[in-house]
C-alpha positions in Angstrom: 60.3 3.5 -70.8 62.0 0.3 -71.8 64.9 0.1 -74.2 65.5 -2.8 -76.8 68.3 -3.4 -79.3 68.5 -5.9 -82.1 71.1 -6.5 -85.1 69.8 -7.8 -88.7 72.3 -7.8 -91.7 74.4 -5.1 -90.2 71.1 -3.0 -89.6 70.7 -1.8 -86.1 67.0 -1.1 -85.3 65.9 0.5 -81.9 62.2 0.2 -80.9 60.7 2.4 -78.2 57.6 0.9 -76.4 55.6 3.7 -74.5 53.3 2.0 -71.7 50.6 4.8 -70.7 48.2 4.6 -67.8 44.7 6.1 -67.9 43.3 7.6 -64.9 39.5 7.7 -65.1 37.6 10.1 -62.5 34.3 8.8 -62.0 31.7 11.3 -60.6 28.4 10.1 -59.1 25.0 11.6 -60.0 23.0 12.2 -56.6 19.3 12.3 -56.8 17.8 16.0 -56.1 17.0 17.0 -52.5 13.5 18.2 -51.3 13.7 21.2 -49.4 11.7 23.4 -47.0 8.0 21.5 -47.4 6.8 21.0 -44.0 8.5 18.7 -41.2 6.0 16.0 -42.1 5.0 16.7 -45.7 1.7 17.8 -44.7 -1.1 19.9 -46.4 -4.2 20.9 -44.4 -6.7 22.8 -46.1 -10.6 23.4 -45.5 -13.2 21.3 -47.6 -14.3 24.4 -49.2 -11.0 25.1 -51.0 -11.7 27.0 -54.2 -10.7 24.9 -57.4 -7.5 25.9 -59.0 -6.2 27.1 -55.8 -2.4 26.8 -55.0 -2.3 24.1 -51.7 1.2 23.5 -51.6 4.7 24.2 -53.2 7.3 21.7 -53.7 10.8 22.9 -53.5 14.2 20.9 -54.5 17.9 21.5 -55.1 20.2 19.5 -57.2 23.9 20.8 -56.5 25.4 18.1 -59.0 23.5 18.7 -62.1 23.7 18.1 -64.6 19.8 18.2 -65.9 17.1 20.6 -64.5 14.8 18.8 -61.8 11.6 17.7 -63.3 8.5 17.2 -61.3 5.6 15.1 -62.1 2.7 13.0 -60.4 3.1 9.4 -59.9 -0.4 7.8 -59.5 -3.7 8.3 -61.0 -5.5 9.1 -57.7 -3.0 12.1 -57.3 -3.5 12.9 -60.7 -7.4 13.1 -60.3 -7.3 15.5 -57.3 -4.5 17.9 -58.3 -2.1 19.1 -60.9 1.4 20.9 -61.2 1.9 24.2 -62.3 4.8 25.6 -64.0 8.2 24.7 -62.9 10.4 27.7 -62.2 13.9 28.4 -60.7 17.6 26.9 -61.0 18.2 23.3 -59.9 21.5 24.2 -58.3 19.5 27.2 -56.3 16.0 26.3 -55.5 13.5 24.8 -58.0 9.9 24.7 -57.3 6.4 23.9 -58.7 3.0 24.8 -57.1 0.5 21.8 -56.3 -2.8 23.1 -57.6 -6.3 21.7 -56.7 -8.6 20.7 -59.7 -11.4 18.7 -57.8 -13.9 19.6 -55.3 -13.5 18.5 -51.8 -16.0 17.0 -49.4 -14.9 16.4 -46.0 -18.4 15.0 -45.2 -18.7 12.4 -47.9 -15.1 11.3 -48.9 -11.9 10.3 -47.0 -10.9 13.5 -44.9 -7.3 12.6 -45.4 -5.4 11.4 -48.8 -2.0 10.6 -49.9 -0.6 12.7 -52.7 2.4 11.1 -54.7 5.1 12.9 -56.8 8.3 12.1 -58.4 11.4 14.9 -58.6 14.3 13.6 -60.9 17.2 15.2 -62.4 16.6 14.8 -66.2 13.9 12.8 -68.3 15.8 9.9 -68.9 14.4 6.8 -67.6 17.8 4.9 -67.3 20.0 7.4 -66.4 18.1 10.0 -64.1 18.0 9.9 -60.3 14.7 9.9 -58.7 13.0 10.8 -55.7 9.4 9.9 -54.3 7.5 12.4 -52.5 4.7 11.7 -50.4 2.5 14.2 -49.0 -0.3 14.0 -46.5 -3.4 16.2 -47.4 -5.8 16.6 -44.7 -9.1 18.2 -45.2 -10.8 19.9 -42.4 -14.6 20.5 -42.1 -16.5 23.5 -42.7 -20.2 24.1 -41.9 -21.7 23.6 -45.2 -24.4 21.0 -44.7 -27.7 21.7 -43.6 -29.8 19.2 -41.2 -31.9 17.2 -43.3 -34.8 15.1 -41.8 -35.2 11.4 -42.3 -39.0 11.7 -42.9 -41.0 14.6 -43.8 -44.3 13.7 -42.2 -44.8 12.1 -39.1 -48.2 10.6 -38.0 -49.1 9.5 -34.4 -52.0 8.7 -32.1 -52.3 8.7 -28.5 -55.5 8.1 -25.9 -56.7 11.3 -24.6 -56.0 9.9 -21.0 -52.2 9.5 -21.5 -50.1 11.1 -18.8 -48.4 14.2 -19.2 -44.5 13.4 -19.9 -45.7 10.5 -22.4 -43.4 10.7 -25.4 -45.8 10.2 -28.5 -43.1 10.0 -31.1 -39.8 11.1 -32.2 -38.3 13.1 -35.2 -34.9 12.7 -36.7 -32.6 14.9 -38.6 -29.3 14.3 -39.7 -26.2 16.8 -40.4 -22.9 15.4 -42.1 -20.7 18.0 -40.7 -18.6 17.4 -37.8 -18.6 19.0 -34.4 -21.0 21.7 -33.7 -22.0 22.0 -37.1 -23.5 18.3 -37.0 -25.2 18.8 -33.7 -29.0 19.0 -34.4 -31.4 20.5 -32.2 -35.1 20.9 -33.0 -38.0 23.4 -32.2 -42.1 22.9 -32.9 -44.7 25.4 -33.8 -48.3 24.7 -34.1 -49.1 24.4 -37.9 -52.5 26.7 -37.3 -51.9 30.1 -36.9 -55.1 30.5 -35.0 -54.3 27.9 -32.4 -55.6 28.5 -29.0 -53.2 28.3 -25.8 -54.6 24.8 -25.3 -53.6 23.5 -28.5 -50.2 25.3 -28.4 -49.3 23.8 -25.2 -50.7 20.5 -25.5 -47.0 18.9 -26.5 -43.6 20.2 -26.5 -40.4 18.5 -28.2 -36.9 17.8 -26.4 -34.8 20.0 -28.6 -32.1 17.4 -28.2 -33.6 14.0 -28.9 -36.5 15.2 -30.9 -39.0 13.5 -28.8 -42.4 14.7 -28.9 -44.0 14.7 -25.3 -47.4 15.5 -23.9 -47.0 18.7 -22.0 -50.8 19.1 -20.8 -53.8 16.9 -20.1 -55.4 16.1 -23.4 -59.3 16.4 -24.1 -60.6 14.7 -27.0 -63.8 16.5 -26.7 -61.9 19.9 -27.1 -59.0 19.0 -29.6 -58.9 15.5 -31.2 -56.1 16.6 -34.1 -53.1 18.4 -33.7 -50.6 19.2 -36.4 -47.2 21.0 -35.7 -44.2 22.1 -37.7 -40.8 20.9 -36.7 -37.6 22.5 -37.5 -34.0 21.4 -37.1 -30.9 23.7 -36.6 -27.3 22.8 -36.4 -24.8 24.3 -33.6 -23.4 26.9 -35.9 -27.1 28.2 -37.0 -27.6 26.4 -40.4 -31.4 25.5 -40.5 -33.0 22.9 -42.3 -34.1 23.4 -45.9 -37.4 21.8 -45.3 -39.3 21.5 -42.2 -41.0 18.2 -40.8 -45.0 17.9 -40.3 -45.9 16.2 -37.0 -49.6 14.9 -36.8 -51.1 13.7 -33.7 -54.7 12.2 -33.7 -56.1 11.7 -30.2 -58.3 8.8 -29.6 -61.3 9.2 -27.5 -62.2 7.3 -24.4 -65.4 6.7 -22.3 -65.0 9.6 -19.7 -67.8 12.1 -20.9 -71.7 11.4 -20.2 -74.7 11.8 -22.7 -76.2 15.1 -23.1 -79.5 16.3 -24.0 -79.7 19.2 -26.7 -82.7 21.6 -27.6 -83.3 22.0 -23.9 -85.6 22.8 -22.2 -88.3 20.5 -23.4 -92.0 21.7 -22.8 -95.0 20.8 -24.3 -98.9 21.0 -23.8 -101.6 18.2 -24.4 -105.3 18.0 -24.1 -106.9 16.3 -21.3 -109.0 13.8 -23.4 -105.7 13.1 -25.7 -105.8 9.4 -26.6 -103.9 6.5 -25.1 -100.7 6.0 -26.8 -100.3 9.1 -28.7 -96.7 10.8 -29.0 -96.4 13.9 -27.2 -92.8 14.7 -27.2 -89.2 13.1 -28.3 -86.1 13.6 -26.2 -82.6 13.4 -27.9 -79.1 13.1 -26.3 -75.6 12.3 -27.9 -72.8 10.5 -26.0 -70.3 13.0 -25.0 -67.5 10.7 -26.3 -68.2 11.1 -30.0 -64.9 9.0 -30.9 -66.3 6.2 -29.1 -69.8 6.5 -28.8 -72.2 4.3 -26.8 -75.9 3.3 -27.5 -78.1 6.2 -25.8 -81.0 4.8 -23.6 -83.5 6.9 -21.8 -85.6 6.6 -18.6 -87.7 8.7 -16.2 -85.7 9.7 -13.0 -88.1 12.3 -11.1 -91.0 14.2 -11.9 -94.9 13.4 -12.2 -94.4 11.0 -15.1 -97.3 8.3 -14.0 -99.3 9.1 -16.9 -96.5 8.7 -19.3 -94.5 6.1 -21.0 -91.0 6.6 -22.3 -89.6 4.5 -25.1 -86.0 3.9 -23.7 -84.3 3.6 -27.3 -86.3 6.3 -29.4 -86.9 8.8 -26.6 -90.6 9.2 -27.5 -92.9 10.0 -24.6 -96.5 8.8 -25.2 -99.7 9.0 -23.3 -99.9 6.1 -20.7 -103.0 7.0 -18.9 -105.8 9.6 -19.5 -107.2 12.1 -17.0 -110.0 10.5 -14.8 -108.6 7.0 -15.6 -107.7 4.8 -12.5 
């Protein structure tokens, strides 16, 4: 304190001036601190996680207050996938909020990893409060929920009847969107006709891993010229295709079977005075290769046929010379 003295018209006035200093204490307001989520802020859940399931919990503490910690979602993509539950707990101890799934997951068609963004703040004043951005990695694991599906439901192939054993005549293909064993497809094949004989059943086989349909035994057009099989697909976890595929094979004939007469044996009686040129019998044969038949021609090969003529195209046998004629 300073002392001043002055005299005016014999009046003495003393003025005291007080100088004071103000001590201002500045207290900092720190952002909340995230607690105990995981070492890498990671959530790992299967793709069949039920809607409205809690998939994680954000915990935080703010020792200096002064406002309760508020949690919110930062971006629209996160908001489309999850919501936040009710916030509970004291900010100076442990305040927490659940992360709740609101959209179905599909590991096979959508990304298997996502980023979730949240905001943690100690108050709702956008100017004054302190924020902490939380980034959480969401990893979606596969479950075996996809069935194998064939690209084509009906396959049609043709093959020559003399094709070698081991020849691949076609390939079927089914896709399973799952990963690992759940996405590994194998194939099996059964004849469509329940009454098929062993020759039919064993004519072809299927490679269980590639889907190749392969000739398993020698083919014979004259015995079987059309095959139809039902092919099933199954993944490594046992899920089967919801719809099977049909595999049809048409065998193409080749010239490997001689003609054959029918209505054998032939026999006829004629009178000795029969007229020259009169028809006495017609023989008929069919080409054994019915798929690619050739024209049939006829001729005598042995026997006493001097008195008869044979039309090579029609098979008619006529009188060439009567008895007693020279």
